TORTI-128507 format. One record per residue: residue in three letters; x, y, z of N, C-alpha, C in turn. Coordinates in steps of 0.001 Angstrom, whole numbers, padded with zeros to 6 digits, always signed. Layout:
// residues N
ALAXYZXYZXYZ ...
//
This chain:
// residues 60
MET+089349+143033+101059+089169+141694+101348+089568+140874+100139 ALA+090099+139720+100433+090621+138971+099335+089386+138071+098668 ASP+089553+137733+097376+088632+137054+096672+088324+135686+097160 LYS+089421+134895+097577+089281+133583+098101+090159+133502+099382 LEU+089700+132494+100220+090400+132223+101428+090970+130758+101355 LYS+092188+130558+101846+092810+129262+101817+092587+128761+103269 ILE+091799+127610+103440+091555+127076+104648+092237+125758+104828 THR+092951+125497+105818+093636+124299+106275+093218+123774+107444 LEU+092897+122428+107484+092504+121516+108729+093857+121346+109500 VAL+093917+121828+110684+095141+121617+111497+094811+120888+112731 ARG+093636+120593+113055+093250+119745+114256+092152+118739+113856 SER+092221+117577+114424+091430+116551+114216+090005+116825+114595 THR+089050+116097+113959+087673+116480+114404+087335+115292+115431 ILE+088237+114436+115739+087919+113328+116763+087622+114179+118102 GLY+086392+113838+118623+086098+114472+119940+085503+115871+119782 ALA+085295+116268+118433+084675+117499+118250+083244+117342+118270 LYS+082463+118459+118349+081012+118356+118454+080479+117893+117035 PRO+079422+116943+117160+078893+116571+115861+078541+117757+114660 MET+078058+118889+115095+077831+119792+114179+079096+120464+113723 HIS+080112+120525+114511+081470+120914+113952+082069+120045+112875 ARG+081832+118600+113064+082281+117641+112232+081539+117778+110803 LYS+080217+117998+110829+079529+118237+109700+079983+119607+108889 THR+080150+120557+109631+080748+121758+109083+082083+121502+108283 VAL+082994+120879+108841+084328+120669+108436+084178+119646+107205 ALA+083205+118736+107090+082863+117903+106112+082325+118647+104885 SER+081405+119600+105245+080663+120262+104210+081500+121248+103528 MET+082630+121788+104156+083584+122706+103471+084491+121902+102526 GLY+084566+120564+102514+085417+119780+101897+086699+119465+102272 LEU+086959+119579+103691+088068+119191+104323+087919+117725+104825 ARG+088862+116950+104316+088859+115414+104606+090052+115042+105504 LYS+091247+115444+105280+092351+114933+105994+093086+116078+106696 LEU+093896+115779+107603+094622+116837+108395+095591+117468+107442 ASN+095958+118706+107590+097006+119444+106783+096731+119555+105264 LYS+095508+119341+104908+095050+119449+103469+094259+120792+103392 SER+094450+121552+102296+093989+122880+102151+092772+122992+101049 ILE+092028+123893+101194+090938+124153+100172+090869+125575+099999 GLU+090489+125991+098819+090188+127542+098721+088691+127797+098470 LEU+088018+128622+099152+086655+128999+099236+086415+130459+098913 PRO+085368+130839+098266+085031+132265+098113+085068+132971+099545 ASP+085340+134224+099560+085197+134900+100858+083926+135626+100782 ASN+082972+134962+101453+081525+135566+101479+081129+135299+102964 PRO+079834+135926+103257+079432+135678+104615+079032+134239+104968 ALA+078590+133436+104103+078341+132242+104450+079613+131318+104935 THR+080723+131533+104059+082015+130942+104455+082609+131473+105763 ARG+082391+132893+105876+082995+133521+107085+082197+132824+108466 GLY+080878+132617+108275+080117+131829+109339+080595+130535+109600 GLN+080893+129784+108584+081421+128475+108675+082804+128598+109515 ILE+083636+129539+109122+084903+129658+109620+084845+129885+111108 GLU+083995+130881+111448+083772+131280+112782+083406+130087+113889 GLN+082578+129282+113322+082007+128027+114061+083296+127024+114314 ILE+084131+126877+113400+085347+125850+113532+086730+126460+113612 LYS+086738+127688+114063+087993+128399+114142+089052+127681+114883 HIS+088781+126873+115817+089698+126267+116677+090361+124976+115945 LEU+089600+124535+114821+090302+123388+114133+091016+123684+112758 ILE+090959+124933+112285+091453+125337+111083+092455+126522+111126 LYS+093025+126589+110101+094003+128003+109981+093572+128603+108610 VAL+093272+129903+108635+092923+130607+107404+093863+131752+106922 GLU+093889+131628+105640+095016+132697+104942+094104+133254+103738 ALA+094549+134532+103511+093875+135201+102401+094777+134774+101311 VAL+094221+134714+100084+094831+134253+098843+094784+135384+097914 
//
């Protein structure tokens, strides 16, 4: 496994469930096509699983 994951928001949160919007915001994703790097751990993996239809994930 990689030490970090690069996560990019590729779909808008407009029309998404409120919990999914909060998850996206808590991860630090603010605008479309912007990327962040987060550590690869079970907590991050859980967040990714919840909003996998809104994001793109790459190993860094």
